[in-house]
N, C-alpha and C positions, 0 to 999 in steps of 0.2 A: 609388509603389509599393515602389521599391528604398529609399527611406528607411525606410519601414515594418519592412521586412524587415533593413535594416543597424541599426532601434534595436531590433527584439527580439534579435537575435542578441548585439546589445551588452547588452542588459539581463539575459538568460540565459545568456550565456557560461559560468559555472559551473556553473551546471545543467544545459546539453547536454553537456558535458566530463564530467561525473560519471554523465548517464545513457549514453553512449556508453563509460567505463569500465565500468560494471556490465553493458552488452550483453556487453562484451569477456571481462570475467568470470566472467559466467553460462555462456557458449557455450564458452569455452578449460575453465572448470572440470568441466563436464559432460562434455564431449569426453575430459579427461584423469582423469575418477573423483575429483576433488579432493575431501575430504570434505565433504560437504552442510553441516553446521554451522559449520566453518569459512568456508566459502563464502557462507553468509548474515549470519556476524556481519561478514565485509569489505562484503559488498555494503550493509549497515544502515551501518556507515562511513563508505562513500564515499559512501551517500545523502544522509546526515544531513549530513558535513562540507563536500561540494560542492553543499548545498541544494537536491538535485534531488529530493526528498520534497516539498519546499515549493512548488517551480516546478511539481510535477506537479499539485497541489491547485488551483495559479493557473491552470492549464490547463484544468483542468476547469472550474472558476470561470469560464473564457471560453465555454464554450457557451451560446448562445442559450437565454432561458427556463429550463431545469431546471439548468443547470452552476452559479449559486451555491447555489441550494438544495443540490444533492449535495455540493457544497463544504462548505457547514455542516453537512450533517449527518456528513460524515467529518470533521469539526474538533469534531465534540462530546465532551468529555470524558465523558460516559457512554459514547458508542459504544465509546472507548479501553477503559473500566474493564471493560465486559463482554468485551472481547475478552482482555484481560490476565487475567482471573481464567479465562477458558476455557482459555487455555495454560498456567496455574498448577495448574488441576484435572487437565489431559494428564498432567501431570508425575507428580504425584502416583499416577495411575491406572497409566499406563506403570509405574511402580517396582513397583505392586503384581500386575503381570501382567494388566491389564485391556487388553490393545492392542487386539484388537477392537471393545471396547465404546467406546473412547478413538474409534477414526475412526467409528465411528455417531456419536457425542457431536459430534464437530467439524464434522462434515456437518450435522448440526442448528443448530449453533450457526453455523455460517458461512449458511446458510438463514435463521435468524431475523435476522442482521445484515444482509442484502439486504433481508429482508422489511421490516424496519425502515425500510432506506433507501429503499424503493420508497413505502412509506404515508407517510413526511414528507413525500417530493416530490410523491406525489398530494393528501396533506392539504394542501398549501400552494399546489398551482395550483386544486384546487378551492374 
């Protein structure tokens, strides 16, 4: 058991440090009212450079039965493309003054992406 824990920490050392930094950044940033755009950019930068997001996907893949399926869905280029198009459309709509509609649209997009994930997992299980 100790050997496994030691091996886990040695394999994911950078990712664990990245997630620790991300947690501290978010807590401190929200506590002191730091601009959320800047905070989000720094979190993304730390997550990518510290291999935090890749490790999170690997950890999700470790969940028995459905983990590998969910990891595959989250890694699909279509999933990323659909989410990216939603963000670009949100930027255009907010600039034109449709902030209320954008909120509704983003909620529908998140529900659609969650539905795609659940549908893909259920389709693979059945």
